N, C-alpha and C positions, 0 to 999 in steps of 0.2 A: 428507511427509503437511500437505497444506494446513489453516491454521487461519484460516477468515472473521472476521472481522471489520467491521462498518460505516463508511463513511467518510464524512462530509458534504465537499461543496468546496463551493469559492465561485464566482464566475461564470467564473475563468479555468479552472477543471478541477482545479487544486490543492488536496489534503485541507487541510481548515480544522480538522475534530473527528474524532477516533477512538472509535471507543465500541468493549470489549472485555472483555468477563466482567463484565459491569452498571457498567463502570467509563467517566467523560466524559476522555478527554486527549487539551486544546486544542495542534494545531500549532504551536510556536513560530517554527522554518523552516524553508524545504524548503531542502534541503543540495545535493541531483542528482537528475538523473532520466535513466531511460534506457530505450527498447526492446531486450529479449529477442525473442528468433526463435522462443526453444524447440527441443524437439528436432525439429524439422519431422518429418523420414525415420522418427519414430516419433508422429506422429500430434498432435503438441502443438501450444497452439494462440500467437502470440504472447503477450507478457507485455507491460504497461508498471509500469516500477518509479520507486518514488520511495525517494528516503534521507532522511528528517526527524529533528527533533529535536523534542517535546512538554513543553512549557511544563516539566515535572521536572523536565528537562533526563536525560530519554533518548533515546535513539536507534534510530530505528527503521524497518527496511525492509516498504517492502510491495509489494505489486503487483494490478494490476487486471488479470482473465485477457479478454483479446481479444474472446476468442467469448462469452462471458458478460455484457455491459454491463451495469457495474454494479456485479458480484461481486468484492470485491477481499477480498485474504487475507491474513495474516500469513506475511512470508520470515521474517525474524529479528529478536531485539529482544536492542537491548546496556545494562544502565541501572547 
């Protein structure tokens, strides 16, 4: 189930700040970026994924939905 979150990006389009559950999480590093075509045969849209580390040391995987620009979702959180 998608978990929406707000993401503020820099001029390059890379995430700089995550806003989730009323808290701010500054991004310390973008570790990886990749595109996923989704299950296109089932009507899923492509997604742009980021694996990043926040200033508190947590590892996040987030994605932006290709059909809903500006719509960001939490995919996985490792703390």
